[in-house]
Every structure is written in structure tokens, then in C-alpha cells.
Backbone bond lengths (Angstrom), bond angles and torsions (degrees), N, CA, C in turn:
res aa  C-N    CA-C-N  psi(-1)  N-CA   C-N-CA  omega(-1)  CA-C   N-CA-C  phi
1 M - - - 1.453 - - 1.523 109.90 -
2 S 1.313 115.17 145.80 1.460 118.09 -178.77 1.526 111.43 -112.55
3 F 1.329 114.35 149.28 1.461 123.22 179.71 1.529 107.01 -137.66
4 P 1.346 118.00 82.36 1.474 119.74 -176.61 1.527 112.74 -54.65
5 A 1.322 115.16 133.58 1.470 121.42 -175.92 1.522 113.09 -70.72
6 N 1.334 118.23 -19.30 1.462 120.81 -178.31 1.530 113.50 -82.77
7 L 1.337 117.07 -0.99 1.466 121.60 -178.27 1.521 111.05 -107.04
8 K 1.333 115.40 163.41 1.469 122.46 170.59 1.525 106.70 -113.28
9 Y 1.335 116.15 156.35 1.465 121.31 -171.74 1.525 111.67 -133.17
10 T 1.360 114.64 156.26 1.470 120.16 176.95 1.520 109.64 -114.19
11 K 1.319 115.77 163.25 1.471 121.08 176.19 1.532 111.16 -66.03
12 D 1.332 116.48 -19.03 1.471 121.75 179.21 1.522 112.38 -90.68
13 H 1.342 117.16 7.06 1.466 124.15 172.39 1.528 114.47 76.80
14 E 1.339 116.65 29.69 1.454 120.48 169.06 1.524 108.57 -98.97
15 W 1.320 115.78 153.03 1.469 121.15 172.24 1.523 107.99 -116.56
16 I 1.332 115.07 157.29 1.450 121.16 178.78 1.520 109.09 -142.21
17 S 1.333 114.65 139.52 1.453 123.17 176.32 1.522 106.48 -124.09
18 L 1.324 116.95 133.69 1.458 120.81 -175.97 1.528 111.28 -114.87
19 D 1.330 115.33 133.63 1.456 122.69 174.50 1.529 106.40 -132.19
20 G 1.343 116.92 98.37 1.463 121.16 -172.71 1.518 108.58 70.57
21 N 1.334 117.10 -119.44 1.467 118.87 174.83 1.532 111.06 -111.87
22 T 1.343 116.21 16.16 1.464 121.23 176.19 1.522 108.85 -104.69
23 A 1.317 114.91 127.68 1.466 120.32 -179.46 1.519 110.35 -115.84
24 T 1.320 115.57 146.89 1.459 123.13 171.05 1.523 106.17 -111.61
25 I 1.342 115.91 136.85 1.466 121.19 -174.28 1.524 110.14 -131.59
26 G 1.328 115.04 143.43 1.457 121.38 175.17 1.512 108.99 -154.88
27 I 1.335 115.82 -170.86 1.460 119.34 174.96 1.522 108.71 -104.73
28 T 1.311 115.35 155.27 1.462 121.09 -174.42 1.525 112.74 -75.99
29 D 1.315 114.44 164.55 1.458 121.60 174.78 1.532 109.65 -57.42
30 F 1.329 117.05 -41.08 1.469 121.31 177.41 1.527 110.34 -59.24
31 A 1.327 117.25 -46.97 1.467 121.50 -177.64 1.524 111.70 -62.70
32 Q 1.326 117.26 -46.49 1.465 118.88 -178.83 1.521 110.72 -65.23
33 H 1.332 116.32 -34.80 1.462 120.70 177.63 1.530 110.97 -65.21
34 E 1.326 116.86 -43.38 1.466 121.79 179.25 1.528 111.55 -66.37
35 L 1.329 117.63 -37.55 1.464 121.45 -179.05 1.522 112.24 -71.57
36 G 1.311 117.12 -35.09 1.460 120.43 -175.13 1.523 110.34 89.66
37 D 1.322 116.36 -158.06 1.464 121.20 -175.22 1.526 111.54 -63.98
38 I 1.322 116.34 116.85 1.459 121.54 -179.46 1.522 109.11 -85.38
39 V 1.345 115.35 127.68 1.460 120.85 -175.46 1.525 113.35 -112.52
40 Y 1.344 117.93 -14.58 1.463 119.75 -177.91 1.525 109.95 -161.88
41 V 1.317 116.12 138.28 1.466 122.23 174.57 1.528 106.32 -120.90
42 D 1.335 117.04 123.84 1.461 122.33 -177.32 1.524 109.68 -116.92
43 I 1.332 115.58 105.02 1.461 121.35 178.79 1.527 107.75 -131.47
44 S 1.327 115.97 114.14 1.469 119.78 -179.26 1.521 110.71 -126.52
45 T 1.337 115.99 36.89 1.462 120.82 -176.04 1.531 113.00 -108.79
46 T 1.329 117.76 14.14 1.468 120.04 179.47 1.528 109.51 -57.50
47 G 1.327 115.55 131.77 1.459 121.08 179.90 1.514 114.03 87.82
48 K 1.316 117.49 -8.66 1.461 120.99 -178.57 1.524 111.16 -90.55
49 T 1.330 115.14 144.01 1.458 121.82 174.68 1.517 107.22 -98.75
50 L 1.329 115.87 124.21 1.459 121.95 -175.61 1.525 110.65 -125.49
51 A 1.319 115.23 154.89 1.460 121.47 176.02 1.525 109.58 -83.99
52 A 1.323 115.68 161.70 1.465 120.50 173.96 1.525 108.78 -57.38
53 E 1.320 115.87 139.91 1.461 125.33 178.21 1.525 113.98 72.93
54 E 1.342 118.31 6.88 1.460 120.55 172.31 1.518 109.14 -78.38
55 V 1.334 116.46 151.39 1.457 121.84 178.47 1.530 108.83 -73.79
56 F 1.348 115.72 127.23 1.466 119.15 177.59 1.517 112.57 -109.52
57 G 1.328 117.65 -3.58 1.454 121.76 178.75 1.513 110.61 170.02
58 T 1.327 115.13 -170.94 1.461 120.65 177.16 1.524 109.26 -136.96
59 V 1.311 113.72 156.89 1.455 121.05 174.35 1.526 106.58 -124.64
60 E 1.329 115.16 132.63 1.461 120.52 -177.34 1.521 109.58 -111.82
61 A 1.317 114.27 125.57 1.460 120.71 175.59 1.533 107.46 -109.11
62 V 1.310 116.73 175.34 1.466 120.57 -178.06 1.525 110.70 -56.00
63 K 1.350 117.00 -38.25 1.462 120.79 -173.06 1.524 115.21 -102.03
64 T 1.339 119.17 -13.87 1.458 119.47 -170.89 1.528 111.80 -159.11
65 V 1.340 115.38 165.71 1.459 122.50 171.09 1.520 106.50 -120.36
66 S 1.323 116.69 135.13 1.456 120.97 -177.13 1.529 110.12 -128.73
67 D 1.341 115.81 138.55 1.455 120.89 175.77 1.519 110.54 -72.37
68 L 1.328 115.25 151.32 1.458 123.10 174.97 1.522 107.51 -110.09
69 F 1.332 117.18 128.62 1.462 122.10 -175.44 1.524 110.49 -111.12
70 L 1.324 116.39 134.01 1.457 121.92 179.39 1.527 110.15 -72.06
71 P 1.340 118.32 128.02 1.472 120.32 -178.36 1.530 114.24 -67.40
72 V 1.335 116.79 -34.36 1.471 122.29 -177.90 1.524 108.65 -141.74
73 A 1.324 116.46 163.74 1.467 121.00 179.75 1.522 111.19 -73.02
74 G 1.340 115.22 145.87 1.449 120.02 176.96 1.511 111.86 165.62
75 T 1.327 115.61 -168.97 1.459 122.51 -176.89 1.524 109.86 -114.61
76 I 1.335 116.09 126.59 1.460 121.66 177.98 1.528 107.98 -70.31
77 T 1.321 117.42 124.03 1.461 121.25 -177.61 1.526 113.50 -109.57
78 E 1.335 116.99 -20.64 1.465 119.42 -175.73 1.519 109.77 -158.76
79 V 1.331 115.45 142.04 1.464 122.19 171.78 1.521 106.38 -111.34
80 N 1.319 117.18 139.73 1.465 121.69 -179.61 1.532 109.45 -59.83
81 P 1.335 118.28 110.03 1.462 120.49 -176.80 1.532 113.36 -66.75
82 A 1.324 117.87 -24.28 1.466 121.55 -178.57 1.523 112.42 -67.26
83 L 1.345 117.27 -23.85 1.466 119.89 -175.85 1.525 113.18 -71.23
84 E 1.328 117.51 -22.43 1.459 119.49 179.54 1.526 111.13 -61.70
85 A 1.319 116.42 -47.15 1.465 121.00 -179.54 1.525 112.63 -88.98
86 N 1.342 117.06 -24.19 1.467 121.13 -174.30 1.534 112.02 -134.78
87 P 1.342 118.85 65.46 1.463 119.80 -179.70 1.519 113.14 -61.74
88 E 1.327 116.96 -20.83 1.469 120.91 179.67 1.523 112.59 -66.53
89 L 1.344 118.24 -10.90 1.468 120.74 174.38 1.526 111.05 -59.42
90 V 1.330 116.74 -28.20 1.470 120.49 177.88 1.529 109.36 -64.11
91 N 1.332 117.12 -35.98 1.469 120.94 177.39 1.519 112.02 -75.03
92 S 1.323 116.70 -44.82 1.458 119.73 -172.06 1.529 113.84 -80.97
93 D 1.346 117.51 -26.51 1.466 119.96 -176.38 1.542 109.86 -150.89
94 P 1.350 117.34 65.81 1.469 119.87 -173.04 1.526 115.03 -61.81
95 Y 1.339 117.66 -26.35 1.465 120.60 -178.03 1.533 112.61 -99.21
96 G 1.314 117.08 -0.57 1.464 121.35 -177.57 1.515 110.66 -123.82
97 E 1.342 115.87 -106.30 1.465 121.81 -177.03 1.533 113.24 -62.95
98 G 1.327 117.50 -17.00 1.462 121.37 -179.26 1.520 114.76 -91.70
99 W 1.345 118.56 15.56 1.472 120.65 176.77 1.526 108.63 -59.11
100 M 1.327 116.52 156.91 1.467 119.58 -175.26 1.522 114.78 -107.27
101 V 1.338 117.17 -52.30 1.467 119.35 -178.81 1.529 110.86 -139.34
102 K 1.323 113.57 159.60 1.461 121.63 167.37 1.522 105.99 -116.64
103 M 1.322 115.83 148.15 1.458 119.98 -178.26 1.517 110.45 -147.49
104 T 1.339 114.74 159.94 1.454 121.56 170.49 1.522 106.24 -95.78
105 V 1.315 115.93 121.01 1.470 121.86 -175.79 1.534 109.36 -83.83
106 E 1.341 115.92 132.34 1.470 120.72 178.71 1.522 111.89 -63.36
107 N 1.347 116.05 -47.69 1.462 120.96 -177.56 1.531 108.51 -136.43
108 P 1.338 118.38 96.59 1.466 121.10 -177.00 1.533 114.20 -54.28
109 A 1.326 118.44 -26.92 1.465 120.87 180.00 1.524 112.49 -63.73
110 T 1.340 118.06 -22.11 1.473 120.36 -179.09 1.524 111.93 -65.54
111 I 1.315 117.44 -21.04 1.466 120.38 179.66 1.528 110.72 -64.66
112 D 1.338 116.78 -27.57 1.464 120.41 179.70 1.523 112.91 -62.01
113 S 1.335 117.67 -20.83 1.472 120.74 -179.56 1.529 112.38 -81.76
114 L 1.333 118.00 -8.32 1.462 121.34 179.56 1.527 110.70 -82.82
115 M 1.322 116.01 166.78 1.468 121.60 -178.16 1.527 111.77 -73.87
116 D 1.329 115.35 144.25 1.468 119.44 169.11 1.526 107.99 -85.14
117 A 1.318 116.06 176.96 1.475 120.75 -175.59 1.519 112.79 -58.09
118 A 1.325 117.67 -41.59 1.469 120.81 -178.41 1.534 111.04 -65.58
119 A 1.318 117.29 -42.20 1.475 120.45 179.14 1.525 110.79 -66.55
120 Y 1.326 117.11 -39.87 1.466 119.69 179.23 1.528 111.08 -67.74
121 E 1.315 116.56 -42.25 1.474 120.06 177.94 1.519 110.37 -60.29
122 S 1.322 116.67 -39.41 1.467 121.68 176.77 1.531 110.96 -63.31
123 L 1.333 116.63 -40.15 1.472 121.77 178.99 1.523 112.05 -60.21
124 V 1.324 117.01 -43.25 1.474 120.62 -174.19 1.515 114.27 -93.19
125 S 1.324 117.71 -3.31 1.475 120.21 -179.13 1.517 111.83 -80.84
């Protein structure tokens, strides 16, 4: 399993990458592995402003449905269009083509409170 050092992580198994005040968010390699084959991603929060830890969508695997939690407060600006036709991208490339949403972060400094790769790896080990 991989835990890229350039990302921050949540206890709910989301990752976040920040570029200025724009963040890209997805689920971790650990999360996709635990869920199994992902068959559907349901995110209908584009344009909505949400608080940290609010549900921004769900991911459906063969055996279960799991909520997706926003790592930090902000406004969802984009949902990965590739996931509609190819939800399995979350399994095959969770940190790349399998990203889920982009958002404008209210306060970029809040990302510093999230786990780094070493802390997240320790959490899931």
C-alpha cells in the first residue's frame, strides 16, 4: 500500500492535496482496498459549501456503501467526470485518476491539522 508524502490524510481515510486554495480530494489506497471493487461514486454536492467532516458523497462497492467526509471546510467546485463511466479508477489509481472532488478551501492553514503520511500509515498499520 502506498501513502504519498505530499498528501495529508484524515482518520476517515480521505486524502487531500493543496495547490493555493484549491484542494483535490479522494480516498486512500487503504480505503479502496478495504472497500473492494468500487462500482459507483455518488457525489452531488458541486457548488455547495460544507464544513470539515461533513459528508460530500458516497462510494459504493460490491459489498457496501460508504460515506465520503470532507477533510476541511470549503466549496465543492468539481467532481471527477471520469468516475461516472469508470468508478474502478478509485481502485486502480486512488491518488491519481481516481480523485473524487476539487474544492476551494476556506482556510488553507486548516490542512496543517491533518495527518502526514507517517501518521496515517501508523493509524492503518
